[in-house]
Each structure stands twice: as structure tokens, then as C-alpha cells.
N, C-alpha and C positions, 0 to 999 in steps of 0.2 A: 603809233609809227609801227609796231610791230607789223601790223595786216599792211601797209604800205611796203615796207621792205618785202614781206612776202611775195606782195603781187608783184615788184619789179623782178625779183628773183625766178618767179612763175612764167615773167613774159621772155626774159632769157634763158632759163635753164628749167622747164616745168622740172624732169626728173628729181633736180636739187631742190625745188620747195616741198614736191610730196614726200621727198626723204626728211627734210627739216620738221613738215609739219607731224609726220608720222613720228620722227623719234622726239620731238616736243609731246606729245601725246604720251608716248610712253614713260619720257622722264617723269612727266605727271602722274600716271600711275605708279612708277617707284616710289616716289615720294608719298602718294598716299598709303601704299602698304606698309612704304618705312613706319611712316606716322603711327597707322592705326597696329601695326605689330608689335613696335614699344612702348603704346599705352595698351595693350589689350587688358592688362590687368588690372589697370584703374578705371578702363569701361566696362559699365554695368551691362549697358545695352549690346549683347554680343553678335547682333544683326550686324551692325555695323563693321566687328571684326571680317563676320562671314561677307562684307560687301567690299573689303578691303582685298579679301582673298580671291572672291572673283575677280574683280579689276586687275590682279595679278595674271590671272591665266588668259584674260582679254585682252592684257596690253600682250600678252607673249603671243597670240596670235596675230595682232596687229604687227608684230616686229618681223614675223614670218611674212605677212602680206607688205610691208617696206621690203625686204630682201629680195621677196619673188617678184615684184613691181617691173610691168614693161621697161626693158631701158637698163636694169641695171647687172645684167649680165650675169647672173650668179646662177640662171637655170638655163637650161636649153631654148634658143628665141621662138623654137618652133612652135612651143606651149603659148607662146603669145600672151595676151592682157588675161587671159581666163584664170590661171592659180590664183593669182593678186586678188580678183574678182569676187573668188569662191573664197578665201580666207576672209575676203572682207565681209561678205555676208552674214558667213558664221559668227565672226567675232563680233557683228551688231545683234545677231539673234541672241548669243550666249550672254551680251550686257543687258538687254533689254527684259530679256531673262530673270535676270539675276537684280536688275532693279524693282520687278514686279516680288520677286521673292524675298526682298531687302525688307520691304514694307508688309510681309506675311509673316514674316519673321519675328518682326519688331517687339521686344522684350520679351522674347520668348528663348527655353534653353535651347542651345545648339551645341552638338556635336562637332567641334570645329574638324577635328583630325578627320572624321569621315567625309566632312563637307569639300576638304583641301584633296581627299584622297577621289573623290567623285570628278571635282573640274579637273582635275592630274589626267585621268582616264576619259574625260571627254575631248582634252585637247590633243590626246596619244593619239584617239579616233578621227579626230577632223585632220591631222595632219596626215595621217596613215590613209585617207579616204582621199585626198587630194593629191598628194605625191605618190605615193607606193600603191596601193590598188588604185586610183584613178575611178572612183567610184561614184566623187561627188558629182552631183547634176551641173552641167555647162550651164555659166553665169553672163560670159560673154563669148561673143563669136566676132573675129575679125572682118571688118565690112559690114557687117550688121550691126554690131553693139549687143546691148544688152538682150539677155532671153527673158522669156516671159517668166521663166522659172525664178530668177532673180529679180525683175519686178513685185513678182508673187510675194516673195517673201521679205521685201522691203516696206510692202505695204502690210504686211501681217505683222510686222518690226513695226509699224508706228501704230497698228492697232495694240499691240501689247502696251508702248509708251504710253497711249492714251488711257488705258486702264489703270497704269501705274498712277497716271496724271489723277484720276480721278479718285484712287486710294491713298494716294497721298492726300488731296482735299479732306479726305473724309478723316483722317491720321491728323489733321494741322495743329490740333492742340496740343499734339507728344512733340512738337518740334520748336524752339525759338525763333522767333519772326522772320530774322534775318536768316536764319538756316533754312526755314521753309520756301524764302523769295529764291534763295542760290538753287536748292535743288528742282520747283517750280520753273527755274531758268531751266536749267540745264535739262530736264525733260523735253523742255518746248524746242528747243536749240537743237537738241539730238533727233527730233521729229524732223525737223526740216532740213536739218542733213541728208534724213534718210530720204526724203522726198525729191532733196536735189540728187541722189545720185540713179534714180530713177528716168532721169532726162537725158543724160550726156550720151553722146553717140561714141567720141573718141574719150581715152583715160585721160587725154590733154584739154577737153575741150572748157569752158566757161562754167557749166554746171558741177562739172567735177573740182573745180576750183571753190565756189560757194561749198559745197557740200565739205571741205577739208576744213573750212571757216568757220562753218556751224560745229563743225565735232570739236575742232583746237577750242573754241570758246565754252563749249558744253562740258569738253573736260576739266577746263581750267576751274568751271563753275562748281565741278560735283567735288573735284581738288579742295575747296575754301571750304565745303559741307566737311570734308572730312578733316580739316584742318582746325576749324572752328566746334567740331564734335570733340575730337580727338582732345584737344587744348584744354576745352572746357570741361573735360570729363575730368583730364589729369589734376587740373586745377581744383577741380569741385571734391577729389579724391584728396588732392594734399591738404586743403581746407578742413577737410574731415576728418583727416587724419591729427590734423593737429589739434581739430577740437574732442577727439577722442583721447590725445595723450593729456592734454588737459584737463578733461573731467577726471580723468586717473590719477593726475599729478593733486589735483583738489579734491575729489571724491575720495581719496583716498582715507582707510580708517588707519593706518599707519602714519606716524610724523615723517615728511619728506624734506631735506636739506640740500642743496645742489652748491657746493664750496668747492675752491680751488688749494691747489695741494701745497699752498702757505697756510691752509684753514679757514680763510676770508669767505664770509657767507654770502652768496651769490641771488641765492633765493629759496624763497621756503613757502609751505604751503599751509592751509589753515589749521590742519589738527596738531600739526607743531609749534604754531605760534599760538593755538588755544591748551596745548599742555603745556607750555614753559610759562606762558601768560604776556609774551609780548606779541607788539602790534607787526605788520608787515614791513612797516619803516625803520622799526629797532630794530628786526634781524638783520638788515643791511649794514647796521654799522654793527655787526658783532663779530668776532671770530668763534670759534669751535673751541677756543679754550675758555671763553666767557661763559657758556652755559654748562661747564662742570665743574664742580668743588676743586677746590687748589690743592685738596690731595689727590684730584685725579686728572691734574696738568700731565706729569708725564706720560702715565697709561692714555692718554688724547695723543700726545705726539707721536709715541710710539705706534697706536693703532694706523694713525695716518702715514707713517713712513712703513709698515706694513701692506696696507693697500695699494702705496703708489708701487711698492716692489714686488707685491704677487696679483696686483690685479683687481683682488678683493677679499673681504676680510668678513667676521663675525663674531661678535664677542658679546658680554654682559659689563654694563657698566652705570655710574651713576650721574644722574641730570640736577642742575641746581636750575629752579624753577627763578622768576625775578621776585616771587615774596621770598626768596631764602629758602625755602623746603626744598629738601632732596629727596629725589625717585629714584626706584631701579628701573633700568631701559636695556631692552635687546638692541645692538648696533648691527646694521649689515651695510657695509659701505663697496662701492665699486667704484673703478675707474671707468668715466663713458667716453672719455677724449684724451687721448694724451698728448696730442697737440693744444690744446688751450688749457690743457694741465686741469681740467674738471672731473670733481668726485662727488657721486649722488650717494647719501646716507640717506637710509631709512630707521625708522627708530620706532618701538613699540614699548609702552608701558606694559613693565612687568610686576609692577609692586604687590597690585592682588594676587600675581601670581607666588610672588617668593614669600607673602603672607602664608596663603595657602600652604605653599610647601612645609615651610616652618610648621605649621598645625599639625601638618601632615606627619609629620619628623615628628612630633610633642606625644602621639597618638599611637605612635607605630608599637608601642611596647601593648596598647590595649588591643588593636588589631591582633598581636599575636596570640593574645591568649583568645582572643574570639575563635583566630583562625585553628587554633588547636585543640579549641574546646568541641568543635562540629562532631558528631557520631559519624558521620560520610568519610570518606576518604578524600582530599582536595588536593589536586596537582598544577601546578603554574609550569605552560609548557612555554618555550620559544614558539615565535610564528614560522620558524623554516620548516623543510620539506620532512625533517627528521622529527620535529619536534621535541627538543630536546628537555628535560625535566629541569626547572632553574629552582622550584619549591615544592613543598608538599606541608600537608599538616601529620599530626601525632596518629589520626585516624589511618594515615595512609600508610604510617610504617607498621602497625599493629595489626592490620587487615592482610598487606601482603606479605608482612616477616622479615623485610627490610630494614637495614638501619637506614637514617636520612641520608648518610654519606652514601649508601651503596645507590640511592635512587637519584640524587642531583647529578647533571650531566650524561644521567641515562637517557636513550631515545624512548618516546613511545610504547614501541614496539616489545621493547623488553616485558611488558605486563602483560602482552595479550597472548592467548594461548599457542597459536603458530603463526607464521608469516600469511599463511591465505587469511586465516580472520582478521589478522590487522591490515591485509588490504582492502579487503570488504568492509572495514568499519571507516577507513581511509577514504574512500569512495564515498559513502553516504554522508561523512562527515563534511566534505566537500562542498556536495551538493545540495545539502540542508543548509550550513551556514551562507553559502553565497546568495540562498533567496531568503531564509529568517532572521541569519544571525544566532541562531540556537539550535544544535541537535540535540535530541529526544531518543532513548533506544532503551526501548522496556523489559529486552528479553535477549541478555548478552551472557557470554560467558570469560573472565578472566584469571588469570596463571598467576598462582602465589611463588614465593621463593623456593618451597620445599615440592611443586610440582602438583601441588592440588590446583584442580579445576572447581570454580566456584560460580553460580549465577551473580548477576549482579544489571544494576540500572544505570544508565551514563546520562548524565547530563552534563552538556560541552558548550561554552559561552566565548564567544569572540573577546578579547582585548584589543582597543582601537586609542591610536592618540589623537589629538585634536584635530586633524584633518582627513579622520577617517581608515586610516590606512591601518589594517591588521599589523600589531604587534607583538601579539602573542593567543594563549590559550588558556581557560580555566577548565578543568576535567574534574565534574564531581562523580563518584563512584561510590554507588549503595550496595552492601553486602543484601543478596535477596535469599540466602542459605534456609533461614529462620522461615522466612514469609513462602519457598519453596515447598519447606516441609509441612507448614501448615495447609497448604495449598493440596498438598496431594492428602495430606490425613483428611482433609476435606474433600477429596474426590473418593475416597475409601470408603466414607461415612454416606455419602450421597450414591453410592454402589450399593453398599449396604439397604438403605431405606429403599431404593429400586427393587431389589433385590425382595427385601421385605415385603413392599407392594406386589410385586411377582406372584410370592409365596399367599397373600392375602386372596389373590386374583384366583390361581390356584385353588384355593383352600374353598372359596365361592363355588366354584366348578366342582370341585371333589364333594361338598355339600348337597349339590343338584343332584350328582350323579348317586351318591347315596341312598338319596331318597328314593328314588326310581328304583334303583337296584333293590333297595329292601323291598317294598311294592313287588317286584318281580319275585323275590326268594320266600316272602308270606307265604303266597300260594304255594310254592314246591314244597315246603315245608311243611302244613299242615296238611296238605292232601299224602303226602306221603306217611305223617302220622297216623290219617285215617286209613290209609291201606293197610300198614303194620297191625295195626289193632283188628281190620278187617280180614286178613288174608289168616288161616291157620296157622299154629307156632310151626308147624312140620312142613310147611312148603317152602318150596326151593326160592319162591318169589320174596320171601322173609330178607334173603340176603341181599338180593338188590334193593329191596325197598331202606335197606340199612346203608348201600353205597348211596342210594341218592340223598340220606338224611347227612351222611359224612359230605357230600361234597356241597351240602345245600349249608349245612353248618360254617364249612371253611369257608365257602363263599360270605358269609357272615362275619364271621374274623376278618375275613381281606377286607371287606369294607372298613371294618372298622381301624385297620391296620391305615388305610388311604387317608382317613380322617384324622389318625393320630399323627401322620407324616405331614399331612399341610396343615396340621397345629390347630385343627376343627374339635379335637378332642384333646381335654389334659393330659398332658404327657404323664405318665406312670411307670416306674420299675416293677417288670411283671417278670416270673421265669420264663425264657425264652431260650427256643433251638436255634443256634447261630446259623447250624447251615442251612435251614428253610431262607433266613433273611440274604444269608449270601449266594443261593441258587438264584433269587428273583432278583438280586442285584445284577449278576452274571450276565441273566437274561437282558436285563435292561440294558445293559453296557455293549454288550458283545453287538448288538446292532449296529451302533456306532464305529465300531472298530472296523482299517481298512483290511483286506486281505494278506496285506503284507506283514499281518501282526497275527501270530497263531496261540490259542489258549488251550493252555492242559491243567486240566481240573484233577486232583485227590482229595475228596471230600468222605469224610468217614462220618456216616450218620449215625452210628453210635454215640458220637460225642454227646455229653448231658448237658442240660441248662445251664445257662447262664442268670444272673439276676442284673437287667439291665432295662433300658430306654429303647423298646425296637427301632424307633427312630434316632437315636444318637448312634446305635449300631450299623443301620443304614447309611447312613452319613460319614460313618467312619471307613467302609468299605469301599464305600462308593469314593470317596478322597484318595485312597489306597490306592484304586485298580485305574482310576483318571490320570493319577500321575505317573504310575507305570504307561498308561498310552500315550502323554507326554512324550516321554523319555525314548520312547519307539517311533514316534509318530515320522519323523525323518527319512528314517534309513527301516524300519520295521525290524522284527525280532520275535521272540515266545513269551509268555505272560504264562508263568505258573502261579496255580494259587490250589493251597493245600488247606485241609483244617482238621487236625489230630485232636487225641486227647493227651496228655503227659502229666506226669507225677513226679513231682520234685521231693528229696528229704533232705534233712541238715547237710548232709554232705553232698548232695549233688544240684543246690540250687545255682543260679547261673552267676547271679550277684548278692550284695549282704540287702536290695530291695525288696528281694521275693521272702514269701514266708512259704513253707511247706506244704504242702497240698495238691489237690487234683484242679490240672487246670486244661483250659482247650489252648490248643497255638494255630493262631491262621497266617500262614506266611503267603507272603504277596512277591515275587519274583520276578525280576525283567530283565532281558539282554540289551538295555538302553545304553543312555551316553552315561551312566554312573553318578555319582558327587563327587566332587573335587575334593581331596584331605581338607583345605584351607577353610573351606565352608563348612563342613562336617557337626560343627560345631553349633551352627547359626541355623540349621535348618527345621527348627523347632520353636524359631524365635516368633513373634508374631509379625506380621506383614516384610518377613523376610521372603524373597523370590529371585528365583533366576530365570522367570518366564517372562515374556513381553509384557507390556502392560494389558494388552486385549486378551491373555491367557490366565489371569489370576490375582489374587492380592496379595498372597502369602500367608496367608491364614488359615490355611486347609491342612497343616502339619501341624500347627497349632491347636488347634480343635481337635484335633484328633490325641494328641499327647495328651489333654485335658480329659479329653473322654475315659481314657484308657486309666490315667490317672485317678478319677472320679470312681471307677470300678475296682481300683486297688489291684489293676494288673498292670503289665511291664511293655513296653517297647522298643526292640533291639533294630538296631540297623547295621548293615554289612553293604560297603561299596568299594566297587574298582572301576576308576575312570575309567571310559570307553568300552564295560565290559558289562554293568551291567548293576543294579542293587535289588538286596532284598529286603524286607520289612516284614519281623517276628512279633506276632501282638500274643501275650500271654494274659487270659481272663481266669480267672477264679470260676469252678464251677458249681452248683449248689444240689443237692439230694434231689435223686428223681422222685416225681411224684405220679401216682395212675395217668395212664394218658386218659383223655377224655373219650367217652364212648358214647352212641347211640343207646339212651335208655329209652327201655319200652314202658308206652303211656302207662301207668299206674292205673290199675281195675278200681281202685276205692277212692277217685279225684272227686273234689266235693261238687255235687251238684245242685241244681234248682229248678224252680216252673217259674218263676218270674219273667214277666214282659219287659223285653229289652228293646229300646228304639237306637237302631246300627246306622251309622254315617259313614260314608266312604265315597269318594270321586272315582275310585277305581275299580270297577265290575268285578276284576278279578279276586282282589282282595276283599270285597260284600261279600260276595261269594262263599269263599274260605270262612271267612269269620263268621257268617249264616251256619254254615253247614258247624263247625266246632262247636259253637254255641249250642243251637238242636242237639248236637250229640251229647251233649250237658245236661237237657234236658230243658230247655229255656223257650220260650216265645220269643219269637225274634220277626221285627217291623224295619224294613231296610229302607235307605233312604240315599241316593247320589247327588242331591245338591243342597246345598247349606239352608239355603233360604226356604226351599220346602219342606226342611223339617223342620224347621222354626215354626213356620205357620202350621204342619201338622202337630205339633206339640201345642201350641195353642190350643187345639181344639180339644186333644186328646190325652191332655196332660195326667188327668185321674188314669189315666190307663196303661201308665208306663211308669215300670220300678226302676229301670236304670236307662241310661245313657251312653253308649261309647261312640265316640267320633275321632277322625282321622284330622292332624292336625293342618297339613298342607293341602289347601283344597281353593279353588277359583272362587271369586267374590267374595266368602264369609271362611275366615280361617278358623281352625276349631277351639282356638281361644276365644274369640269373639263370640263364636254358636255357644260355647260354654256360658259363657256372661247371659248372655240373651235369654237360654234356660232355666239360668239360676233366678235370672228376673222375675221369670214366671211362676217357678216352682223351687224355692232356697232349698228345698229340704231334697231335691232329686241328688241323687249320687250319680257323679261322672268320671268316667275311664274315658283319657286321651291318648291317642295310638299316635307314633309320629317317627317314621322313615329317616328324616333328620331334619332338624330345625335352629337355626340359632336364635329363633325367638323365645322358643320355650323350652323353660328344665323342669325338673321333676319340684325344685324349689318352687317356681315360679306357678307352677299346675297348683299345688298347693295353698297358696296366697289367692291363686282366683278362687280357690272354693274345692279343684278337683280331687276328687277320692284318691285315684289311682295313675299312673303315668307307665304307659308301658312303649317300648321300644322295638319296631319291625325289625325283625320280621318274628313274629310273638309264636311260640309253640302251645301247646295244646294245656299244657300243665301249667303255665305262666297264666295263660287266659282265665283258666277254670278257680286257680287262686284267686287272681288280683279281681275277679267278677263278687266271689264270695265275700272278700274283703271291704268292700267295695259297699255292698248290699247290708253287711252287717255292719258296716259305719252310718247305717241313715238312721 
């Protein structure tokens, strides 16, 4: 009937027919868009929302097509039917592409605002291209009809629609059968409409009429697609929502009851039925009062009134089970519909929790005892940003020096060194606990009430409620003061060990140097002795020879001092001149002094000897000079070093600790930073130091003080801050002994004619020893190789009366060689010589069977006596 009516209208007034047909299509489009838009949240397939938006803009183009249609009189008549035809082509092209994109976007994520924006821009561009810019290609020419462009676009639209039909068939399983038929029919009729619009000559002819018929039907079919899809989606969402809430109602872990304002129970879930022992039918005949003990009825009525007045309430109560048992419950009530007067009550069984709370209350005293017995400080803080202290144990008050009253309600920052420390601590705290729930800080410092800063170890744990929300903090603070002290002492001991190992290495090096140096000195001393003997007494060369001997003997003594300093020789207290050691130390340390430090000396060479260990005196002077250097290192200055003799009588002694007598006074004065008055009493304490950790251990002055006291001396200190410091050391002297002079070789040295096997790997030493022995009358056979010497002795053992061997030789050492010689001829006397050896000593040599032990360099008199002693022991 609709189409008959439209046909009659078209016959009478085609313009009216066209307007009605297009307005019908526009109304259908508005209906589709409205349905889709209001169902957009329940529609899971957002491609349907996309298609609704697309048709809204297609309908807009069609509306402008209707208004610009020839004969409407809205635009200039001279434009003719071309604008309306152009808009028609644009609208149909947009429609066909949108239908294809709908299937391509099917069940995919779509940015709806972006799509709407794009379609809006396309619509604006089309309208401007047709009406304002007039750049849209002509589609209809009066008197000629449709242009080739228009027909070509119509065919392209048909191809797009056919492709869309093929894609629809491919995705057939995604649509309900009736929706699929409607969608396919709409596409077919749209193709028929487009083909019809390629044949008309006049905008009022038959093909134009048929095209509009096909369009009306296709739009109606697509409308049905939207209606069925949108309503089905909404119904499905409603069903799913109802199922969802049904599952929530029945699957809740808490009991749920729906009742009215009068307390009549309307509905209950399985949890409350199971909890109280009633069936669903039995619940429907009960009132809220019936599930309360009679003692709770007033409370029940009061809470129902509260929830009606306030809209919601929460309280704890007791419920009566069907079997008469009473349980504790937590009740939450809310008004969900005031018109129907409905209240929803949620009930949770808290019987176990109440029992646990009772037990916890009973064990509170025990907890307090345990809490306060901990040796580490424990704080309990709130969860807020300030972390306010709400509790602490006894150890916390003892460690920080506050009373418990002074700690409670104070922010955590009160116990930290300063605000900067606290902010850094808080940053690390929240960062770590958000990851692991625990924060540990092993090297931190905190502040006591009296301002003392002390080292700590922190462990902070979160306190959480049942829902996992943070409700507070537990902070455990361990005092590391003693541990730090132990670590520092350990570090000092390790430093001492490293120093001992270094000194051991130096000693090993010194031993090697001593051996080589003594081998060099041996020929010097030996040949000097021979020269002195051969040169006439009145010759001026005698004095030169004495100088050679003196220098060589001093060199020998220096080697002994090196070995003593490196602990390679037993330390022994001997008479010594401090000035000699002092000059050596100054020479050694001056090389490291910068040019900003000037050294001035006043050393009296007439100072008498003291009785002391050279190594300790060396250490004493080295420590004091080094301290002075450090005091002036940053700003420079002058170092005054003096050594003078002093004499104290009973009435002139500086302190009661002095004894009257002769002393030497060693004064070491600097112009450095000085010593503060408040630490003057501590400077001789072990481990006390004002230097950095890399510049001293605090043992230097303690050792100096100990050495001085050991030798019955005294040390006095005078210091002015920023002016300088002066150390004066007084050591008692001993009576002078005659200076060691080079003694002439006695003319009556013991001599002999025996045959001697002489073994040494150093040719110069071998030469001087041979010369010295020959001077004494002995027949000497030399060998520089230990192995060859043994072979020689095997074949000629009966011809030798004495063997003299060096200790340190390649391949076979002197002690090993001696053992082999003794195996061959047990009665043979052996003399062993050494420049230095850790392996052999005089005692060990005698144990092997060696008769004499000589230390290089050997003088002629010592060699003569040792040879005769060895031969006479044969």
C-alpha cells in the first residue's frame, strides 16, 4: 500500500514523491542512529556503533540532496539537477564504503570519537566541494542526462557492494540467520537501486522512480538489521547482568537477606540459610526479629529504624540459629528501594574473630613481656605520612634516652639525624616496601636525646589489615656502636698484619741486598788490609788505606743496621749515637717534603751515646718528623730539629719523673696547625688520631711514648693552635767508650801450611780469600762451582786438611755441600761464610758438624783465628 500510495503521488507530483521518499530514508537513518547510540554501552560489537555513526552522516548528505533537488526552489534554478545528483553519488559512495568497513571492523576495537570526527570532516568537504568551491565533477547535464563520471561511480559503488556481499557470506557464522538474510537483501536492493540510477535521463523518469523504491526498501531492511542487533544486544546484556547479580547474590561468602521496612524477609541467599540452618521456604515466613535472640530484639528494631533514617548502617550483633545456638555477626544494612521499602542486609559470621580477639586480649600481658624483653629498639608507627609513634619497647627508651611518654605521639623524624637524612630514609622506605613489603638499611645513623649520633641497622615492616591496606609500621633499630668499634679494631689489626707482611717482604729484600753487598765489601776490606801491611808505615798511603778501611767498616755496620731495621737480625740494645740515626732519618724524609716546608737543623755532634735499640730510635724520630710534616702539609711552614746535651741537677729537673744526670734533648718543632687544648691529654692514647683514615692508625705517638719510657726518658709537648707544636724528648746518656779505629794487622797472626779447599761462586771474594790464606802460609785450591768442588773432594779428599765454603751459592748451598763433604770424610774441619742467610746460623752450623761460622765481610785477623781454631779441633 505504501508503494502504491507513493506511485500515485509520483504521478501527480514527482517532487513531492521524491521528498517523501528521501525524508522516509532520513527518518529511518535517525531511528537507526538513535537505537544504536542509546544501546552503545550494551553492544559488545562496536562495529555496529560505527555503522550507526556512518549512516548518520550518510543521512545528512541525503538530506542536503533532498533540499537541493530540482524544483525545490532552495538553490539557484540555474544550477539545475546537477548538485542533487552530485550529493546522491557522494552519499551512495559513502554508504557502500561504510558497509564494507563495517564487516572489516567486525568485532574489533574501534575509536568511536575518531571515526565520528573523520565522517564529519568528509561530510564538510563534500558539501564545500558541491556548493562553495564547485569542484565536484558534474554528474547530470540538462538535456543530456547522466555524465560518464556519474555512471562510472555508480558502477564502482555496485562493485564495492558486491564485494561487501561476498565478505558478508564469508562471515555468515557471525550473524543470526534472520539478520544475515535482512543484511544480504539490503545489499542486493542497494545494488539494484544504483543500477537503476544509471539509466534515467530525466530526474522524473521511471528508472529514477524505481531506484528510489529500491533505496526505501534497502534502508528499511538495514533498519531491521540495526533494530534486531541492538535489541538483542540489549536483551543479552540485561540477561547477563541479571545472571551476574544472581551469581553475586548466591555466590557471596557473606549471608544476604532482602527484607522490607517492617522486617519481613522477602529473599535470602544460600550462605545465610547454611549459616542459620533454615531452608529458603522457611526464611520466607520469618521476620528479622525471629533470627535474633530475644535479648537483641530492641537492638534489631533500633537498627532497622537507623537504616531507614540514614540509608545505611553497620553494627555487630548476635544471631539465633534454628538449633538454638547463638553466633556473633557483623551486619551491614542499606536501603536499596525506598518506594518498595526494601532493605538489603549483609551478614558475616565473626564468631571465630571474636574468639581470637578474646585470646589475643588474654595474651596481651605475655606479648608485652616479650615485646619489652627484646634487646633491639622496636617502634610502632601509624601509616600516615608523618608516621606518628604509637608504641615502643623498653630497649627503645634506653637506647635513645627518652621516656616512653616523650616518644608516644612524636613523628618518626624526631629520632633521625636531620631532615635531609629523614627524607632520604623515607624515600627508600616507600620505594622498597612497595616492592617487597620489607625495608632493610644496614648502615645508617640516628640521633639520641642528648644529640649523640650513633650507627644503626634498620628493619621496617608494614602492618596490614585483612584487606591488605597498610595500617602502620613496625621499625626495629639495632645499635651498631660496638659492632662498628670491633670492625674498626679489626681493620687496624688487618692494617698491622699488612704492615708486618710488607716489613717481611722488605726484610727478604734487605737480606738479599746484604748478601750481595757483603760480597762486595769483603774484597774491599781484605785488599785494604793487605795494602796496609805491604805499604811502609811512613808512607802517606797508610792514611788513605785507613780511610778505605774506615769507610768499608762503616758500610758493614750500615748493612747490619738495615738488617736490624727490617727485623732480619735480633734487636738488641747497644750504645749508639742518636745524631747519626737522626741525620739518616732527616736525609730519608727530606726527599718527600714539598718545597713549602723548610727544614732547619741544629745537631750537636758532641752528644754522648745512649743505650737503646737503633731501630726503635729510628722509628721514634721518623714518627715525630712525619707528624710535623702532616701538620704543615696544607699550608707549609718550617721544621726545626735540634739535638743538644743537657744536665739536670736535683734543683733543676723539670718534673718529678726526671732523675738528675746527663741527657740528650731531641727537639722537633713545627709551625703547623697545632694541637687543641681539649685533646692534649689524649694524644698518647692508643688509636687516638686527628688524621684521616688513610693517613694514620693513631698508634704513632703511643709507640713513641712507650719507647721513651722504656729507656727511662721523658717527652714534653708544647703546642699553640694554628701556631705550631714542639716535642722535646729527653734520653739519659751513658759513659763514653773509645771510638772504634782501624787496628793494624797484627804481625803475629796464627799461620799454617795446611792444604785448604776454598769454594765461593763470587770471583772477587774467591780471589781475596785465596790471597789472605796464602799470606798466612796455607796452600789453597779454589773452586767456584759447588758440584765440581764435591767431585774434586771425592777424588782428593786425603790431600785436603780444611774446607772453607760460602753459604749462598747456585745449585748446591754451603750447608748442603758441607753435609756431602762430611759424608765423604767425617773428620774434615769445615768453615762456612755467609753475607746473609735465613737458613744457616752459628747454632745450625755446629749441629751439621761445621767447626767455624764467619760473617762476611771477613777481616784477616778473624779469618786467621777461625782457620787455626778449625784445624786444631780436627
